[in-house]
N, C-alpha and C positions, 0 to 999 in steps of 0.2 A: 220660244216657249219655255215656261218655267218647269224645271225638273222637280221630281218628288223630293230630291235632296235640297234644292233651293227652298221649296215650300216648308220642309221640315225645319230647316235652319231658321227661316224667318219666324215660324211659329215659336220655336224655342227662344229666340231672342226677344220676341214680344212678351212671352210669358215670363222670362227672366227679368225683364225690365219692369214688369207690372204695369204695362201700358193699358189705360182705360179708354175705351172708344168715346166716352162722353166728355173727355178732357178737351178735345178739339172740336171746332165747328167749321165745317166746310173746308177743311184743309188749310185755309189761311185765316183761321178764326181766332177765337179768344180762349183763354184758359182760366181756370179758377184762380182767383186772386188772393185767397186766404193764405196766411203765413203757413198754416199746417199743410194746405194743398201744395203750396210752392215747395216746401221742404221735401214732401214726398215725391214731387215731380223731379226735383234735382237729384234725389237719391236714386230714383229709377233711371235717370239719365246716366249717372255714374256707373250703375250696374250694367246698363246696356253697352256702354263704352267698353267696360272691362270684359264682358262676355263676348262682344264682337271681336275684340282683339284676340281673345283666347281661341275662338272658333276659327276666325279667318286668318290670323297672323297679319303681319305688316306688309307682306309681299304678295299675297294672293291677288289674282287678277279678276276683274269683273268680266262677264261673258262678252265676247265680241262676235259680230255678225257679218253677213255678206251683203254686197250692194243690193242684191235682190230682196233683202229684208227691209230696206229703207221704208219708213212710213210715208205714204203719199202726201200727208198733211201733218207737219210737225207743229204741234200747238206751242205757242209762245207762253212761257210762264212768267208770273210776276208782272212788273211794270213793262210797258211796251213802247213808250215814247217819252223819255225824260224831258221835263220842261226847264231844266236848269239852263240859264242863258249861255253859260260857257260851253255846255254840251251842244246846244243848238248851233252855236257858231262853228264848233268843230265839225258837226255833222254837215253843215252847209258847205264846208270846204272839203268834204269827203275825208276828214280826219288827217289831212296832210300835215297839220301842225300838232297833232296829238302826241303826247309823250307821257310815259308812266314812271314817276320817281319810285325807286325802291330804297327805303331808308330804315331807320331804327337801329336795331342791334346787328349792324353789318360793318365789316371793315372797309368796304369800298362802295359807299352809296353812289348811285348813278341813276340816270333816267334812260329809258328805252323808247325809241320811236318804233313805229310799225316796221320800218325798214330794218332796224336793229333786230327785232324779233324774227322777222322773216329770213334774216341772214343766219339764224341759228338752225341746227338740225331740227327738222320738223317730224312730229309723229302724227300719223293719220290713224284714226280708230273709229269703228262703227259700233256704237253702244246703245243701250236702252236707257232712256231718261224716265225715271220713275218719280211721279209727283205724289206728294202726301195726300192730295185730293183723290187719288185712286186711278189716275190715267197714266198711260205709258206711251212713249213714241221711240222709234229707232232712228238715229241720225248719224251722219258721218262728220267727224270733227278733225280739224288739222291745226297744229300749232306747236311751239316748242314745249318741252316738258318744263314744269315749274322748277325742277331741280337744276336744269341747265342755266336758268336765269339766276337762281340762288348761288350757283357756283361762281358766277361772275361778280357777285357782291360780297361773297365770303361771310356767311353768317357767323356771329360771335357765339361762343360756347353757351352763353346764358340764354340765347334765343330759343323759346319754346313754341311760339305760335307765329303764324303768318296771318296778318290782318289785311283784308281787301277793302279799300275805301272806294266807293262808287259814286256815280253822278246822279243816280235816280233817287227819288223820294217817294216811297210807297205811301199812298194816301193822296199826295199831290199828283202823282203819275198813275192814276187809277187805271187798271186794265179791265177792259170789258169782260175778259174771261175770268176775272176774279172779283166778283161783286162785293166781297167783304173788305176790299181795300178802300176804306174811306177814312175820313178824319177821326171817327170814333175808334178806329182800330190802330191807334198810334199811342206813343207815350204822351205825357203831358206836354203841352206846347205845340209848336209847329211840327209837321212831319220831319223827322230827322233824316239826314243823308243815309242811304243804305250802306251797310257794312257787314262783313262776315269774317270768320276766322277758322283756320284749321291748324292741327298740330304739325310738328315737323315730320312725323312718320308719314302722314298723308301728303305732305308737301313734296317729299322725295319719291313718292310712289310713281312707278313708270307710266301709269295711266293718268296721272294728274297733269293736265296740260293747260296752257293759256291759248285758247282757240281763237283764231282770227278768220277761220273759214268753216262753213257748214255746208255739207252736201256739195262740195266742190266750188262754192261761191263765197265771196266775202260775206261776213256776218251781216245780216240785215239789222236795222235798228230794233225791230221787235224782238230779235233774238240776242241782242246784247252788244251791237257794234260799238267800238271797233274790236273789243277784246272781252272775253268772258272766261271764267274758270270752268273746267270740266273735271269733276271729282266723281269718277264713275262708280265708286263703291258707297256713295251716300245718296240720299234723296235730293230731288231737284232744288229745294229751297236753299241748299248749301252751295249751289253753283252760281256764284255772284256774276252779274252782268254789268256792263258799262263801267269797267274798271278804270278808276281815276289814279290810284296810287296803291302801293304795297308797303306795309310796315312790318318789320319783325320785332316782336316784343317778348318779354319774359312773362307778362301777365296782361290780360285785357280788362282787368277790373276797373280801370280808369277811363275806358273807352265806351262811349254811348251809355247804355244802362248797365254795363259791367258784366253782361252774360255771354259776350262773345259774338253777338250779331244782332241785326235788326229783329228777326223773328224770335231769336232766343230771348231778347229783352221783353218780348210779349208772352213768353212762356214756352216756346218750342224747345225741343231737345237741342243741345249744342252739338251732340254727336248723333248723326242721323243715318247710321250704317244700315245697309240692306244686304 
C-alpha cells in the first residue's frame, strides 16, 4: 500500500519535473517531436533526476514486501518472446550456452555464464514493479547484485554509465499487452535492438540485481529469461530484459539514438525514479 509520504513525494517529483499527462500515450506511446517540446522534455528530465537524488539520496531503499503480498498474476511488460535467431537457439537449449560479456571501460573484461552468476552471493527481494502505464505487481526476484559483477571487472574511473544490450526488438517482438509496440513506434529504419542504461550510483545500489529467478522459479521467457535487470527505484521500462551484454561507458551519445535507451530515444525520461 502506498503511504501518504510516498504519494506526497511522487506528487512533488512530478510537479518539480513539470511532467505533462498529454506527453505520453498509453504508457508506451509517442511524445511530441518538436525541437521546443524535446528541449523542454529533456530539461524536465534533468530536473526530475536532480530532485529525486536530493529527496531520496543514493542509498535509500525501495519498499520490500512479504511472500503473502505476491501478486497472483504478474503481468509481463514490454516484449514477451524475442524473435532473434540467436536468442531462439539459446532458449531451445535452455540457455545452457548463454554467456554475458561485460566490456567497455573496465580493467578486466570477461564473460559470465549463468553458472558464474549463480555462484555469486545472491540477493532475494520482494518488490513492487510500477509500470508507466499505471499498473503495478509485486514479485520476488533473486540474483547477484550488479555491484558484485562490476567488482569482478573493475570499472575504470571514467566509467559513468552501465549500458545493457538486449536480444529483443520492440516492434518486431510485439507484446499483446502493449498494443502500441508496432513498426510506427520505432526510430527510422528496422526496429533497433533494445538497450538501456543507468548511472553508476544506481549500478551499485544494493537492490540493483541481475535476476535469474522470479517467484522461486527460473525466469520465464515472457519475463526476460535468462537474465533481467531489477532496478527497484525506477519505473518498469528501465528494467531491461533478455540481457545480451553489458558495456561500461563514459557517454551513451554514440549508442542508438544517443538518449541512453530504446524508450528514451523515443522521448521517455532517461531517469524514471519513483
